[in-house]
C-alpha positions in Angstrom: 114.7 33.1 41.9 112.6 31.1 39.3 112.8 27.4 38.7 114.9 25.8 36.0 111.9 25.1 33.7 110.9 28.7 33.6 114.5 29.7 33.2 114.7 27.5 30.1 111.6 29.3 28.6 112.9 32.7 29.5 116.3 32.0 27.9 114.7 30.6 24.8 112.2 33.5 24.3 115.0 36.0 24.9 117.3 34.4 22.3 114.4 33.9 19.9 113.5 37.6 19.8 117.1 38.7 19.6 117.5 36.5 16.5 114.6 38.1 14.6 114.0 41.6 15.9 115.0 44.7 14.0 116.4 46.2 17.2 117.0 44.8 20.7 117.9 46.6 23.9 118.8 44.9 27.1 118.0 46.9 30.2 118.6 46.1 33.9 115.2 44.4 34.3 114.0 43.6 30.8 114.8 43.0 27.2 113.0 45.2 24.6 112.7 43.9 21.0 111.4 46.0 18.2 109.7 44.4 15.3 107.8 45.9 12.3 104.5 45.9 14.2 105.1 45.3 17.8 107.4 46.2 20.7 108.0 43.1 22.8 109.2 43.6 26.4 110.4 40.5 28.3 110.9 41.0 32.0 114.2 39.4 33.0 114.0 39.7 36.8 111.5 40.3 39.6 110.4 44.0 39.7 106.7 44.1 40.8 103.6 45.4 39.1 104.4 49.1 39.3 107.4 48.7 37.0 105.3 46.6 34.6 102.7 49.4 34.6 105.4 51.9 33.8 106.6 49.9 30.9 103.1 49.5 29.6 103.1 53.3 29.2 106.1 53.1 26.9 104.2 52.2 23.7 105.6 53.8 20.6 103.4 55.6 18.1 101.8 53.3 15.6 103.2 50.2 17.2 101.5 47.6 19.5 103.1 46.6 22.8 103.5 43.3 24.5 104.9 42.9 28.0 105.6 39.4 29.3 106.3 39.0 33.1 107.4 35.6 34.2 107.9 37.0 37.7 104.4 38.3 38.3 103.5 35.6 40.9 99.8 36.2 40.3 100.1 40.0 40.8 98.7 42.1 38.0 99.8 45.6 37.1 97.5 48.5 36.9 96.4 48.6 33.2 95.9 51.4 30.8 92.3 51.4 29.6 93.2 49.8 26.3 95.4 47.0 27.8 94.6 43.4 28.3 96.3 40.7 30.5 96.3 36.9 30.5 97.8 34.6 33.1 99.3 31.7 31.1 101.0 28.5 32.3 104.6 27.8 31.2 105.2 24.2 30.4 108.3 22.0 29.6 108.6 18.6 28.0 111.8 16.8 29.0 114.1 15.7 26.2 113.1 12.4 24.7 111.4 10.6 21.9 107.7 11.2 20.9 105.4 9.2 18.7 104.3 11.0 15.5 100.8 10.1 14.4 100.3 8.8 10.9 97.9 10.3 8.3 98.7 14.0 8.6 101.4 15.6 6.4 103.6 18.0 8.3 106.4 19.9 6.5 109.1 22.4 7.5 108.6 25.6 5.6 111.3 26.5 3.1 109.9 29.2 0.9 108.2 32.5 1.3 104.8 31.5 -0.1 104.5 28.7 2.4 105.7 31.0 5.1 102.9 33.4 4.2 100.4 30.5 4.6 101.8 29.8 8.0 101.6 33.4 9.0 98.0 33.7 7.9 97.0 30.5 9.8 98.7 31.7 13.0 97.3 35.3 12.9 93.8 34.2 12.1 93.8 31.0 14.1 94.4 32.5 17.5 93.4 35.3 16.5 96.4 37.6 17.1 94.9 41.1 17.4 98.3 42.9 17.4 98.9 41.6 13.8 95.5 42.4 12.4 94.7 43.4 9.8 97.1 40.9 8.4 100.1 42.3 6.5 102.3 39.7 4.9 105.7 39.5 6.6 104.9 41.5 9.8 104.4 38.5 12.1 106.8 36.2 10.3 109.3 38.2 8.2 110.9 36.2 5.4 114.3 36.4 7.1 113.3 33.8 9.7 113.8 31.2 6.9 117.5 31.9 7.2 117.9 32.2 11.0 119.8 29.3 12.5 117.7 27.3 14.9 114.4 28.7 13.5 111.9 26.3 11.9 108.3 27.1 10.8 106.0 24.2 10.4 102.8 23.6 8.3 100.3 20.8 8.7 98.0 19.9 5.8 94.4 18.7 5.5 93.4 17.3 2.2 96.4 19.0 0.6 95.5 22.5 2.1 97.6 24.2 4.7 95.5 24.0 7.9 97.7 24.4 11.0 101.0 26.2 11.7 103.6 27.0 14.3 107.3 27.6 14.7 110.1 26.4 16.9 113.4 28.0 18.0 116.4 25.9 19.1 118.8 28.1 21.2 121.3 25.3 21.7 119.9 24.4 25.2 116.2 24.1 24.7 113.6 24.3 21.9 110.8 26.8 22.2 107.4 26.0 20.6 105.6 29.2 19.6 102.3 30.2 18.0 100.9 26.7 17.4 97.5 27.5 15.8 94.7 25.6 14.0 91.8 27.7 12.7 88.3 26.6 13.9 87.3 25.1 10.6 90.2 22.6 10.7 90.1 21.6 14.3 89.3 18.1 15.4 91.4 16.4 12.7 94.6 15.8 14.7 96.5 18.6 12.9 97.8 20.3 16.1 99.0 17.0 17.5 100.7 16.0 14.3 102.5 19.3 14.0 103.5 19.3 17.7 104.8 15.8 17.6 106.8 16.3 14.4 108.4 19.5 15.8 109.3 17.8 19.1 110.6 14.7 17.3 113.0 16.8 15.3 114.8 17.7 18.5 114.8 14.5 20.7 117.9 15.7 22.6 116.4 19.0 23.7 113.7 19.9 26.3 110.9 21.8 24.7 109.3 24.8 26.3 106.0 26.7 25.6 103.3 28.8 27.1 99.8 27.2 26.9 96.5 28.6 26.0 93.4 27.1 27.6 92.5 25.5 24.3 95.9 23.9 23.9 96.5 22.7 27.4 94.9 19.2 27.0 97.1 18.6 23.9 100.3 19.6 25.6 99.6 17.6 28.8 98.9 14.5 26.7 102.2 15.0 24.8 104.2 15.0 28.1 104.5 18.7 28.8 104.5 19.6 32.5 103.6 22.9 34.1 106.6 24.6 35.7 105.3 28.1 36.4 103.3 30.9 34.9 103.6 34.2 33.1 101.5 37.4 32.9 101.1 38.5 29.3 100.0 42.1 28.7 99.0 43.6 25.3 98.2 47.0 24.0 97.1 47.5 20.4 98.8 50.1 18.2 97.8 53.6 19.2 
């Protein structure tokens, strides 16, 4: 059994990938979503590290693989030589208002050129190795602009796109994903402005996310609370 906050994140992430993936298969213990560049496996119940290690060996030719295990409990699977793993906190912000800082323009993306700017900022800003070298539309395909509940956000610095992320509203919670600000634009409040604008657009929903070390202070200051953790395994295309 996992707590309610982690269940919110799991439900949102599962629905988000179902909404955008080319193919989705629900198995007894996981959901597998196939996208243009990556197979994404989301564990849906406790299985143990041996099962995760087995799934890590299911990489398809020419496609990267990501396995996310919210049930790891600090245990890490035996990794293939080319795999990496991160232990990442899951956070939830209760529904409610949030102050949006002045001075930074943040816009919801509505066309494919702005979407490409957001994709570039996200892939380069983390950086996201599984989507490099960057190919337009592989991380954020144009169809996300028409998916109900999906919003891509851009923050601007001196008129130039400088931070990006996206949200997915599944009707119960809002998931905040891939919030990134490249190094040359950090320290100007862009991430805070984008986060606050996205949260403010859904005052009646709790907001879920997984936090990188760099983003943790921002999320804590915005009212997000740790509710658990996830183990995130990646293998590059082989």
